[in-house]
Residue, then its C-alpha position, 0 to 999 in steps of 0.5 A: m462509511s459506517n462499516i469501514f475499519f482502517a488498519h494501522p500499518h503495523t497491524l497489517l505487518d503483524m498479520a503478514w508476519q504471523t502468516i509467514q511464520e505459519i506457512g514459510p516465506e516461499r509459500f507466502f509470496i506465491s500462494p493463490d489463497e485469498e487470505v494469504k494474498k491479502r496478507r501479502e498485499g498488506f506487507a507491501a502496503y506497510f512499507f509504502t506507508l512508511a514512505l508516505k509518512k516520510f514524504t508527507g509528515r502524516d500518519w496513513w491508515l489503510a482500508q483493505f477490501d475483500q474482493a467480494k465487496r470491492q473488486y478494485p482497487d485493493f486499498d484506500f490509503i487514508s490520512f486523517s486531519e483535525e478538520p474532516e475536510k482535509i482528509k486525504k485519500e489515495p486509492v491504490e491497486l497493487t501488483g507484485v514482482y517476486p523472487h521466482f521471476k526470471t527476467f525483467e520481461e516477466m515483470m513488464g508482463v505483469i504491469e502491461k496486463k494490469q494496464k490492459q485489465y480495465g480498458e481505456k477509460p481513465l481510472n481514479f486510482s494509482l498502480l503500486i508495484f511491489v518489487n520484491h526481487e534481488k534485481s529490484e534496482e536494476w529492473i526499476q531503472i529499466l522500467r523508467g525507460r520502458l514504461k511510456t504512460e501511466h494510463p489508465f491509472l493516475s500514476v504508477w509507483t514501485i516500492h522495494l526494500r533495501f536490507k541492512k548488512g547480513g540481508k535479513e533485516v530491512g533497512k529502507a523502504v524505497a518508493q518511486r513514482i515512475r509515471p507521470i514524469p517528473g518522477l519522485r524517489i522517497e527513501a524511508d529509513t526503518d530506524d527513523q523513529e519519527i516515521h513510526k510515532r503515531q499522531p493523535l487521532p482526530p475527535y471524530l474517530e474511535v479505536k477498536k480492538e480486534n484479535g489484539h490488532t488496532h483499527i479505527t473507524f468513524k464515530p456514529d455521531f460523525i456519520n449521522k452528521f455527514r449523512n444529514r449534511e448530504k440530504 
């Protein structure tokens, strides 16, 4: 707990954009390099937090884990409250559908592989599919009919982007819960200033700066109180 740092979504977006500028967008979305993969996951997670903010009215921060420290899930989405008992946590495993995919069956194969990866035991986290493809709307609609169950995940979500006229600037982030039914669709307009406004941090958190990026973590006295309460 004391070593967990939570990144603001804008931090992950800035890091992803820095990598895109360094290696180009094509390599960014296909590179097997572990650090690039983390930045790619952070890119998708950023837009999902916009949808979460739109839906819940609360800020969401992210803990992203190295594979060596935690194999899965990829993220913990955290929303803090003045009262520690009301902290919300959504663990999420991420997978992607990228522009070089030729058919819907490639997309379905990625999802089915993830469903089989962990065996039959129910999991305590959800699957998020970043559908970064020109046929995102069409394929997600097909997925609604093809995907019969969320098992073994708690739920299965998609996130895709809709662009402004000209195709270079993101206009909306669209998150959809595909399973379980009933489904849910959340559209977050990137020009909506309310979803970008930061809420005040609770007193048990402190801000850390690292390489110009903002993170937050629990204050030492809060951690000590938490540990003493568990004894």
